[in-house]
C-alpha positions in Angstrom: 44.8 29.0 17.1 45.6 29.9 13.5 47.7 26.8 13.0 44.9 24.6 14.2 42.5 26.2 11.7 45.1 25.6 8.9 45.6 22.0 10.0 41.9 21.4 10.1 41.4 22.9 6.7 44.2 20.8 5.3 42.8 17.6 6.8 39.3 18.5 5.5 40.6 19.2 2.0 42.6 16.0 2.0 39.6 13.9 3.1 37.3 15.6 0.6 39.5 15.3 -2.5 41.6 12.2 -1.9 38.8 9.6 -1.6 37.3 8.0 -4.7 34.2 5.9 -3.9 33.2 3.2 -6.3 29.6 1.9 -6.4 29.2 -1.7 -5.1 27.1 -2.8 -8.0 27.3 -6.5 -7.2 26.3 -5.9 -3.5 23.5 -3.6 -4.5 22.2 -5.8 -7.2 21.8 -8.7 -4.8 19.4 -6.6 -2.7 17.2 -5.5 -5.6 13.8 -7.3 -6.1 13.6 -9.7 -9.1 10.6 -7.8 -10.4 8.9 -4.6 -9.2 5.9 -2.7 -10.6 6.6 0.9 -9.7 3.7 2.8 -11.3 0.3 2.4 -12.9 -1.8 5.2 -14.2 -3.3 7.1 -17.2 -3.5 10.7 -18.5 -7.0 10.7 -20.0 -9.9 12.3 -18.3 -12.4 10.1 -16.6 -15.4 9.2 -16.7 -15.0 6.9 -19.7 -17.6 5.9 -22.3 -18.4 2.2 -22.7 -20.6 2.3 -25.8 -20.2 3.9 -29.2 -23.5 5.6 -30.1 -24.6 7.8 -33.0 -25.8 11.3 -32.5 -29.5 12.0 -32.1 -31.3 15.3 -32.1 -30.8 15.7 -28.3 -27.5 13.8 -27.6 -24.0 14.0 -29.2 -22.3 10.9 -30.7 -20.1 9.0 -28.3 -17.1 6.7 -29.0 -16.2 3.9 -26.6 -13.0 4.7 -24.8 -9.7 3.0 -25.5 -7.9 3.5 -22.2 -4.2 3.9 -22.4 -2.7 2.6 -19.1 0.9 3.4 -18.4 3.1 1.4 -16.1 6.7 1.3 -14.9 8.7 -1.7 -13.7 12.1 -3.1 -13.1 13.5 -6.6 -13.5 16.9 -7.7 -12.1 18.4 -10.8 -13.6 15.0 -11.8 -14.9 13.0 -11.8 -18.2 9.4 -10.7 -18.7 6.7 -13.3 -18.5 2.9 -12.7 -18.6 1.0 -9.7 -17.4 -2.6 -9.5 -16.0 -4.9 -6.6 -15.4 -7.9 -7.2 -13.1 -10.9 -4.9 -12.9 -13.0 -4.7 -9.7 -16.4 -3.1 -9.2 -16.1 -0.4 -6.6 -13.7 1.9 -4.8 -11.6 -0.7 -3.0 -10.2 -4.2 -3.5 -10.8 -6.3 -0.4 -8.9 -9.5 0.4 -11.7 -11.7 -0.9 -12.7 -9.4 -3.8 -13.4 -11.2 -7.1 -12.6 -9.3 -10.4 -15.4 -8.6 -12.8 -13.0 -9.0 -15.7 -9.4 -10.1 -16.1 -7.3 -9.2 -19.2 -4.3 -11.5 -19.7 -1.3 -10.8 -21.8 1.0 -13.9 -22.4 3.9 -11.5 -22.8 4.7 -7.9 -22.2 4.5 -7.2 -25.9 1.6 -8.0 -28.2 -2.1 -8.8 -28.0 -4.1 -10.2 -25.1 -5.3 -13.7 -25.0 -8.9 -12.8 -26.1 -7.5 -11.3 -29.4 -7.5 -13.4 -32.5 -5.4 -13.3 -35.7 -7.9 -10.9 -37.3 -9.2 -9.0 -34.3 -7.1 -7.1 -31.7 -8.9 -6.4 -28.5 -6.2 -5.2 -26.1 -2.5 -4.6 -26.5 0.6 -4.2 -24.4 4.1 -2.8 -25.3 7.1 -1.7 -23.4 10.4 0.2 -23.9 13.7 -0.4 -22.0 14.8 2.8 -20.3 18.5 3.7 -19.5 20.0 2.3 -16.4 23.5 2.0 -14.9 23.0 -1.5 -13.6 23.9 -4.0 -16.3 21.6 -6.8 -15.0 18.6 -4.6 -14.3 16.0 -3.6 -16.9 14.0 -0.4 -16.3 10.8 -0.6 -18.2 8.2 2.0 -19.3 5.1 0.4 -20.8 1.6 1.0 -22.1 -1.6 -1.1 -22.4 -4.4 -0.1 -24.7 -7.7 -1.4 -23.2 -11.0 -1.3 -25.1 -13.3 -0.6 -22.2 -16.4 -1.5 -24.3 -15.2 -5.1 -24.6 -14.9 -5.6 -20.8 -18.6 -5.9 -20.0 -18.4 -3.1 -17.4 -21.5 -1.1 -16.3 -22.0 2.6 -17.0 -22.2 4.9 -14.0 -19.8 2.9 -11.8 -16.3 3.3 -10.3 -13.7 0.6 -10.9 -10.5 -0.4 -9.2 -7.6 -2.1 -10.9 -4.9 -4.6 -9.9 -1.9 -5.3 -12.2 0.3 -8.3 -11.8 3.5 -8.5 -13.6 5.3 -11.9 -14.0 8.8 -12.9 -14.8 9.4 -15.9 -17.1 9.9 -18.1 -14.0 6.6 -16.9 -12.3 8.0 -14.4 -9.8 5.4 -11.6 -9.4 4.9 -8.0 -8.5 1.4 -6.6 -7.8 0.2 -3.0 -7.9 -3.4 -1.9 -7.2 -5.1 1.4 -7.8 -8.4 1.8 -6.0 -11.1 4.1 -7.6 -9.1 4.0 -10.8 -11.7 5.2 -13.1 -15.5 6.0 -13.6 -17.7 5.0 -16.4 -20.6 6.8 -18.1 
């Protein structure tokens, strides 16, 4: 019995320490999506103010909220394209829902299409994060959205749908229902 235990231990040790497994990067890479939004959120406290107002004898001053929306994404063998953020009135986004406002960024870095040379309305930026896959980009990004410029209504709840595009129009969509409230 003792020799069987010794033989088993030798076999187990040999199998454990003699194998070197290499990652199949090419095989794995082919299975990855071209683009994938992985997260969408913010760290500020809702409800958000839509209008800047000066203080009165009975109410404090308010400043319209600039909402910082954070997102995560990956791209495999692709380059970034445009990015859209749609705002929906209510706590859900139905199949036929129409956004009350859409913010479009022509790239993942810079101003939105409603900004001008002298006036910045909304901005987007991203950072490449470390990854072990040479043809995959892992992205952490932020959008600064001036809520007062969207024409939203105070006292409502809004849902959001983000669509990230590659330069050849492949997309990834991520929605957040009941994303924030306004006051």
